[in-house]
Each structure stands twice: as structure tokens, then as C-alpha cells.
N, C-alpha and C positions, 0 to 999 in steps of 0.2 A: 504494500500500500504506500503510495507516494506521500510525502509530507504535505503537499497541497491538498491531496484527497482527505487526509486526516483533518486539516483545517476546515474543509468545506463539508462537514458532516451533515447529518440529520435526515437524509431522505431515502431512498429509492427502492422500488421493486421493479425489476427490469421489464416486466410485461404489463405494468399498470400505468396509465397516463394520469397525470394530475388534472384537476378540473377547477374552474372558477364558478362559484355559485353566488347568485344575488338574492336568494331566498333561503332562510335557514331550514325551511321544511324540506329542501332538496338535498341537504347534506346526507351522504349515503351511510354514514357510520355514526355510532354514538360512542365509540371507543377508538382512540388513537394512541400512538406511543407518546407523541408530544403534541401539546396544544400551545400555540403561540398567540399571544394577545397583542395586536398591533402590528403594523407593517414596517417596523423600523429595520435598521440594517442587520438584525440578527440573521437575516437570510443570506448572509455569507455562509450559512450552514445548510443550504438546500441543494447543493450540487454534488454530493458524494456519489461515487459509483458503486458503493456497497449496498446490496439489496437487503436492507435491514428494517427501516423504520417508516411508519406512517405518520404524517404530520398534517395538522390542521392549523391554518392561520386565520384568525378572525380580525377583520378590519371594519371599523365603524363607518367609513366613508365609501365612495365609489372606486372603481378602477381608475388608474391614471391614463389608461390607454386611449389615445385619440383625443385627449384634451389639449386643444391648441395652445392655450396660454401656459400650460405646463411644459409643452415641448419647446417653445420659443424662449431662449434664455432672457432676452430683453424684456419680455412680458412678465417676468417674475414679480414685479411690483403690482401686477393686476390681481394676484392670487389671494391676497389677504390685506387687511381684514375685510369683513362685510361681504364675504362670498360663501357659496355653498361648500367650498373646499377648505374652509377654515372652521375651527371650533368656535370662533368668535367670542372667546373669553375676554373679559376686561379685568383690570386690576381694581383693588381698593384705592381710595384717594391716597396719593403718594406724598407723604410729608416732605420728602426731599425734592419733589418736583412741583412745588407750589400747590400741593393738594390736588393736582390733576389726576383724573381717571384716564388710563390709557388702554387702548386695544392691546391684547396679548396674543399675537398670532401663533397658531400651531396647525400644521397640515392635517386635514381630515380626509384622507384618501390613501390608496395603496402607495406605499413608500413613505407615508407620514410626511414629516417636514422636509425630508430629502426630495420630495416632489414639489415643494413650494418655496424652499429657501432661496437665497441668492447665490448658491452654488460655490461659494468661496471655499477653497481646499487648503487649510492650514492645520498641520498636525499638532502644534504645540512644541514646547521645548524639552530638552533633556531634563532640565530641572523640574518641570511640571511632573513628568512621570517618575522620576527618581523620588520626588516627594510622595507620590502615590505609594510607591513601594515601601517607603519608610513608615508612613502612617498606617498602612495595612499589615505590615510585617510580612509581606509577600514580594520577594524579588522578581517574581514573574510579571509584575507591573512596572518594572524599571524600563528605561528607554532602550537599553541594549537587549533585554530579553524580549521586547515587543518588536524588534526589527523584522523578523520573518513575517509577523502578522501584518505589519504595515505594508510590506512589499506584496503580500498575497492579495491585497485589495485591488491594486491599480495597474494600469499601463499608461504610458504617455501617448496621448493622441496629438497629431500634428495640428498647428494652428490652421484655421480654414483659409487664411490668405496666403499660406505657404511661406511666410517670412522666416528667415534664418534665426533660430532661437539659441544659437551658440552663445554662451555667456549670460543667457537670461534664465537658465534652469540647469541644474546639475543632474543629468540622467543617472549617475551612479548611485544616488540616494533613493531612487524610485524603483518600483516593481516594473516588470516587463510583460507579464502575461495575466495580470489580474483582470477581473471582469469589468471594473469601473474605469472609464476613460477620464484622464486628467489632462487639461490643455491650458495653453496660454491664449489670450484673446488676440484679435486683430490689432495691428499697430494703430495708435491714435496720434493725432497731431500734437498732443500735450506730452506724449511719452518722453520725447527727447528733452523737454524742459525739466521734467521730473528727474531724469537720470543725470542731466547736467548739474542740477542742484546738489546731487550727492557728491559730485566732484568739487563743487564750489564751497560747500559748507561741511566741515569735518564732523559736525554733530549728527549728520544724517548720512552714515556710510551706506554704500551699496552692498546688498546681500544677494549673491547669485542665486541662492536657494534657501529660503527661510524654513523649508521643510527638512533641513539637514540636522536639526536638533538645536542649532543656535539661531534663534529667530531675529536677533537684533539687526536692524538696518532697514533699508528701503529696497524692495524688489518687485518683480513682476508677479501679478496675481495668478495663482493656479486655481482652476475651477473644474468642477465636475461636469464638464461639457465635452461631448465627443461628436465630431462631424457637425458642429454647429447646433447641436441639440442637447437639451438637458439629459444628463445621466443621473440615475437615482438608484436606490436599493430595489425599486420596482423594475426599472429597465435593465439593470445589470444582473439581478439575481432572481427576483420572483417570477416575472413573466417568462424569461428563458427557461426556468425550471418547469413551468407549467407546459411548455411546448416540447419537453423531452420526456423520456420514460421515467417519470418520477411518481412517488406516492404522496406528493403534496396536494392537498386540497386547500383552496382559498375561498373563504366566505366573506363577501363584502356587504356593505350597507346594513351592518349588524353590530349592535353595541353590547359589550360585555357588561353584565349586571354585577356579578361578583364571582369570586373564586370560592369553591366549597370545600370544607373539611370533609374528607372521605374516610377518616379513621385515624389511627395512630401508627407510628413507625418508630421503633427504638425509643418509645416513651414520649415522642413529640407528635403534635398534631400534623397529620399529612393532608396536604391540599392538592388534590388531583382531579377536582371537578370544576366545571365552568358553566355558569348560567348566562344566557344571552337572549336578546330579543331584537326584532327589527324596528320596534317603535315603543313608545311609553306604554301603550295599551295593548301591545301585541302579545302573541303567545310566547311563553317562556320555554326555552329549550335548554337541554343539558347535555354536555359531552364529558367524557372522562379520559384521562391520560394514564397509561400504564406506567409511564416513567416520570415525566415532568410537565408542569405548567411553566411556560416561559413568558413572563410579563415584560412586554417591550412596547409599552404605550406612551413612553415619553415622561419627562420630568414633571409634568402637570397631572397627566392621567394615571400614571403608574401608582403614585401614592394615593390617589383617590380610590383606585380599585382595591388596593391593600386595605385601606380604612373601611370601605364598604364590606369587605370580607372578614372584618373583625380583627385586623392586624393593625395596630397603631397605639396611640395614647389611650389607655383604657378609660380614663375619666372623660375625655372628649368623645370617645365612641359611645359611651353610655348617654351622654348629653344628646346625641343624635339618635338615640333609640336602637343602637347597634350593640349586640352582645359581644364583649371582648373575648377573643380566643388567645391571642398572643399580644402581650403588652410591650409595644415597641414605641416609646415616646418620640423617637427621632423621625418616624414616618411623616413626611411632609415638611419637615424642618430643614434648615440649612440651604434654603433656596438661594442660589447665586445666579447673577446675570450681569451682562455688560451694558452699561448706559452709554449712549452715543448722541452726538449732536452734529448737525451739518453746518459747517462754517463756510459761508458763501462769499465769493469774490466776483466782482464784475470784470469782464474781459473785453478787449478790443480785438475783434477778429472777423475776417470775412469767411473763415472756415466754419462750416456747420458744427454745432455741438449737439449733444443729446436733446437740448432744448428744442431744436428745430423739428425733431421727430414728433414731439408732442403738439406743436402748433401748426405744422404744415402738412395738411392731409395728402397733398400730392407727393411730397417727399416720403411720408410714412407709407403710402401705397407702393411706391417704388422700392423702398427697403423691404417691405413685406414680400413683394414679388421676387426680389433677389433671394430672400431666405427660402421661399417656397420652391424656387427653381433650382437653386444651387447650394442651399444651406451656407450662404456667405453673406457678408455685409454687416451693418451695425447691429442687426437684431440677433447676431450670434454672441453678442457681448452680454455680460451680466451687469454689474454696476461700477466696478472699480478695476481699471487695467493695471494699476500698481498700488501697493500699500506698504505700510511700514510698521515696525514694532520698535518702540524706544523706551529707554529707562530714564528715570529721574536720578540724579547723582545720589550715591549712598549717604553722603553727608548733607543732603538737603534738609533745611529746617522743617520740612513737612514731616519728617520721621523723628523729630526731636521728642515728640510726645505721642506718636502713633506707631503702631507696629507696621512694618513693611510686609504687606501680604503677598508680594511676589515670591515665586518659588526659588529664585536664584538669578545669577548674572546672565543666563541665556534666556531668561523669561522677562517679558516687557511689563511696564506699568501702564502704558497707553499705546493705542494704535492710531495711525493716520491712514485714511482711505482717500484716494485721489479720484474724483469723479468729474468727468468731462461734461458738466452741466449743473443745473440747479437741483439740489437735494436737501430738503428740509421737512421735518415732521409737523411743524407748527405754522411757519410762514407760508402764505398762499403762493402758488406758482405765478410769476409775473407774466403779464400779457406781452411784454417785449423784452429784448435784451438777451445776451448770451452770458453764461456764467461758468465758473469753475468752483467746485466744492472740495474742501479738505475736511472731511468728517473726522472727528476725534472720539475715541472710545476709551473708557477705563477698563482695562482687561485683567487687572489683579485686584478686584474690589474687596473692600472690607465689609460692605453691607451684606446682611443675611436676611432673607425673608421666609415666607412659608406658604404652603398649600394646605388649606383646611376644608372640611366638608361644609357645604351649605345645608345639606340635608342627607337623609339616608336614601334618597332617590338618585340612582345612577345617571338619570337623564338631566339632573340639575347640575349645572357647571359648578366646579368647586370655587372656593374663595382664593383668589390669587393676590398675594402681597409680596412682590419682589423687593420692596423696601429700597428702591434705587436712590442712590446719592443721599441716604439719610445718615450721613456722618461727615465730619469735617475733612478727613483725609481723602475720601473719594472726590469730594468737590475740589480740594486743593490740587489733586492730580489732574482733574479735568481742566482746571484753570491753567496749569502749566502746559498741558497738551495744546490748548488753544494758543498760548503764547508761542509754542514751538511751531504750530501751523502758520502763525503770522511771520515768524522768522523764515520759514521755508518759502512762503509766498513773496518775501522781500528779496530773495536771492537774485543776482544779476540775470540768471536764466529767464526770469519772468518779465524783464524790462520790456515795455511796449505791449505786453499781452495782458497781464493783470493790471487793471486800472484803479482798483480800490476795493474797499470792503462794503458789503451790501447790508443795508437796513439794520437789523438787530445787532449784528456783529459790529458794525461801525460804531454803534452807540455804546458798546461795552468796552471801556478803557481802564477804569480803576478796578482794583480787586473786587470791591463791592458790586460794581456794575457787571463784571464778568460772572461773578457768582450768581447774580440775579438772572443774567442771560442764560446761564447753564441750567438753573432750576426751572426756568420758563420754557426752555426749548429742547431739553433732552428727552429721550425716550429709550425703550429697550431696543437692543440690536437683535433680539429674538434668540437668546442663548440660555434658556433656563437649564439649570443643572443642580445636582447635589441633594435632591429631596428623598433619596433612599440610599444614602452614602455608604460606601464600604468602610468597614472597621475590622480590626483583627479578630480572628476566631477567639471566642470567649470574652470579648469586650462587652461591657454593659451598654455602651453607646453604639450608634450606627444602626443600619437596617439590614444590610447584607454582609455576608462574610467575604473574604477575598476571592472565593470561588463563585461569588454572586448568588449563592443560595441565601434565602431569607432566614435570618436568625430565628431560632426557636421553632423551625418548621422542617418538614420533609416534603420533597416533591415540588418545590416552588423556587424559582430563580428569577431575578430581575436583570434585564440586559438592555440598558439604554443610558442616556446621559444622567438619569437620576442617581446612578451609582457613583458618579464622580465624587471623591472625597473633597477635592478642591477643583473649582472650575479651571480649565486650562487657559493660559494667556494666548488664546487663538480663537478662531471660529470653531464651533464645537462639532461640526459635521464629521470631519476626519477622525477626531478622537473617539466619536461614537462608533464609527465603523471598526476602529481598532479594538474597542471593548467587545464588539460583536464577534470579531475574528477570534479573539482569545476565548470568548465564551464558547464558541463552537468546539474549540479544542478541549476545554474543560468538560463540556457536556459529553463529548466522545470518550474522554477518559473515564467519566463516571459510568457511562453505558458499558464500557469494556469491563470495568471492575464488577458491575452488576451481573454481566453475562458470565464472567468467570466464577462468581459466587454461586450462581444458579447451577452451572455445570458441575461445580464441586459438590453441591447438595444432591444432585441427581446420582452421582457415582459413589457418594459416601455410603459405607456399610450401615 
């Protein structure tokens, strides 16, 4: 059995085809080996060639197949919030954001948020994962140990415009035959100005490949885009598995109500049943797993499902009329996210920016025709052609009275995203003008929030409180990030192009004005994590063990960004795939041990 085959476990009977079901009454079985809740990247595990296991995946939303806005990278901003492909959660009033209530987007379709996100592919730093290994007591989560899992995911796809990428990416740190395509975007007119700035200002070094483990510097954005089209866990794993000889069944448009205790195992409650329904008043169905339930519903829904199932803070469960089975107070706690703000500059150019696509119907139609005919042109882009990860000096006064939450010197305090157009969450899109945005994000945040139940009804959205910027150090880091963006925009490379600061940014000059600007204009960058965090075996804190099994249970594992003990200083898509890849390996190991045990019992005298 090849190493890659081991990594990509969980499925196949050589003569049985998988099927996609839109009605729970059509599901042909009531017993599977594994039941997966949610369409997240755990389906790095569905392409094994071993004829062993039957798998059911349950997804609350529809299939991603044939959804135009999902396929076209540039249309990623159309997918949420306020659409049928989003859960349309909102936050509680955020004290750190001037008491604003924000949309909190999450994908509600096959592939989850990998089908609706902005596709940026950043793995995080060596220090991020070495910290995971330290706090979990499991060296398997270290950067070096995860190297084969990272490479198993991906292959480098060529840019659609065919430009030479030598010096823009380091192929040696990437995989070559993984199912997910990773690419650089088309060249933009501002790319040269960004890279020249890295040569003019030493505080912004150029980084050939921020996915090497050392993230610090400015470099070209790598995205989960292949052949000008979004790649996701659905396109790379789930749908291909359904079209081959697999034992994977996928049930869409169906919501899990709760996970059921089915008995005890080694003195602990075993959870190997799942209840689900297609609508609030619809028929309730139940399936069982002979081996494991794998909860992969994301950092908002996974803790909600655990609590609905009687796993969580016992006092709070009782308050919602739920009988506690396993008292795990950390379920739903430790929510971490990255706040972001778009800092907008006016520009003097005759070259079209992304602003023109939004205003000029003729140009937009031409760009769409180019995408449809050749999968080329501006619509093959996501949002940011280049981005950067930077640190505040270790001796900064910011850290005189506050803990530095970054994982170490290869891990950033803040991010810069360079966008060839107007990008803001609060300010309205102007009717005229062309713009350049340098968005700033706090990526090693101190703030911690929570996910709690609104009721015992699984169709009620949970209460989401990310607690963004509700502390002095995160605000101070964002303030310094904005100042860095201003220094970047003032480099000689931008002379004659950037003409000034736009509106709210221009009005924010003093510390107090910048802080007010930050609180009035920031939002989430859509990276919730940590709500079912890993902790060492035997620890009284945490939700899952280092092997991702839920503490105090048998037959239940969580595999998504909720298990992050600390959010990575990166976009969270790639780290979530890495968690899924290692999870597949851990699940296979457990299955082999179980098989050996059963065989031993059969031959024992």
C-alpha cells in the first residue's frame, strides 16, 4: 500500500458506485462504517483503493456542481452573505467594533466554505505548528512531521496567462500530484509597483514563497484555483470520488439534528448514531456508524452539534433543556478570528482596475465571455494578487504590558493584502474613480470569543460572538499595520499612481482617530477557529485529544478548523486541509488496530 493511499483512506468497494442523494428517504442504508457530518476537507480521505469501508457524508446545503458564481473565482464576493449558499449567521453586537452587528459568512453547500471562500492558499508558519505540537504534547502536529500531509494535498497549476513564474513561487516546497490545484493569478498592472516597493523599503522584504514555513515578507498570492476555476474539497475530492468505484454516498440538503449515544465502550459513552432531517418539520431519520462519526461542520456548526448532542458545558446545556452526557466546558469557547479593514487609496491611471468591472456592463460582459470561452482574463482572479505577512518589533511598546500572541519569529502579527480596486466593508462603492486597497488584518489576535446555543432546536442558528478587537493590543497592532500600509503606499514605486488616501482613511491621522476608524470599519476576514480545540490526552481542558477524538467519548472525532488550539497566522483554508490529511491517517491507523483486534479475538482459544 503506497503512502499516499494510506493518507487518502476511508472508502471503496471496487464494484459499488457512490451516489448523490437530495432526499434523505432515498439513502439506501441505515448503517455505514463512517458517517461524516459536513462537506469540509476531511474528504482527503475518500480516494483509497482499498475495498474496505462504506461512508456517508451529510451536507446541509446543495451540491456545488454547476453553480456559476462558485466556479468563477472573481465572483467569490457574490456568494455571501445574504445568499442561499450561506448560513447567514450574524454576530452579537461587537464591543470592539463600535457595537456593530456583522454578517458571519460560512458556506452552506458541498465543500463548505472551501466552495465560497476567497481561495487564498497560505499554510501558516513553522512556529504556528510547532506551537500546536507543544501545547498538545503530540509531535505529529509539528511543521516537519506534517510535511508529507501538506504535499499530499496539492499540485501547482500553471497561471492561465502563461507568464513565467520563476522567482514568484518555490516548487520545491509544494506537492506535485495532489488533487487540489494551487496557482498564481494573472499578472496585474500594480504587481511591479508592489515588488519594486520590496526592493525600495527594507521593512517589506520579498518572500519567494510564504508557504515554505517562514511567512515573513511580501509575495505572490497562491490560490486554490486551477485552469481559471475554483478548486475546493468538493471539486478535488468529493465529486471525483462519486464518479469512481467508491462506496461513498453523499446526502445533500439535509441538516444534522444531533449525534446519538448508542451505548458505552470501555466505560465511556459511545456516539455512533446521527439524526437528521431535510426541514424543521420534516421526518427525522437515523443512521449508525460501525466505526466512527466524523464531525466536520466547521468552527461554528461543529460545537453547536456537540452541544445539541449533550456534549458541552453541563450547566449551559441544562439551561437549554438538553440532558448533559459529557461535561466539556470548552465546547464553543476559544473562538478566534482575524479582523480586517480595507485601507483605500485613490489612483491616477488610464489602466482599468477591478472597479471598472463593477461599473461597466460592456467590459464585464467581455470579461465574462473570455472566462467562458477560454477560462482566462480578470475573472480568473480572486481578490489579492500579492500579500504580505509582517511583524511588529519585539521591543515595541505594544508588548510592554501585553502578551505577544504570535507563535514565533516566522509567524506574523499582521497581514497586508494588495487589491487592484476598491474594497471596503462599510464605505459604499463610489460611482466614479479608480482605487487601490491595502487591506490590513490582525493575524495573531489576543481576542477570544464563543459559540453558544440559542436554543435546543438545531435549525436555530447559534449565538456567534467572535469578540473582535475587544482588547487594546489587537487595536494597537491594527493601528501599526495601517501605518505600515501608509509607508508602503508612500514608496517611490507608487509616485504618479497613488494620488492620496480616500475618505475615512484620510480623516484618520492621530492615534485616537485611527483607533476610531479601525473600530468603525473593521470586520471579520471569515476565519473562525478554535471552538473545539485540541489538548493533551488526559487534560481537563480542551475538547478533542491530539488524535481529534472527542474527550470522554468513543466513536466520535472532530476534523475541521474548530480543533485549532491557536489560530494560524495565515488564511485558514490550507491548515484545515492539513488537519484533514493527518486525520485520514489517524483514522486509518485506528481502523487497522481495530481490525487486528477483531482478528485476534476470532482466533483466540
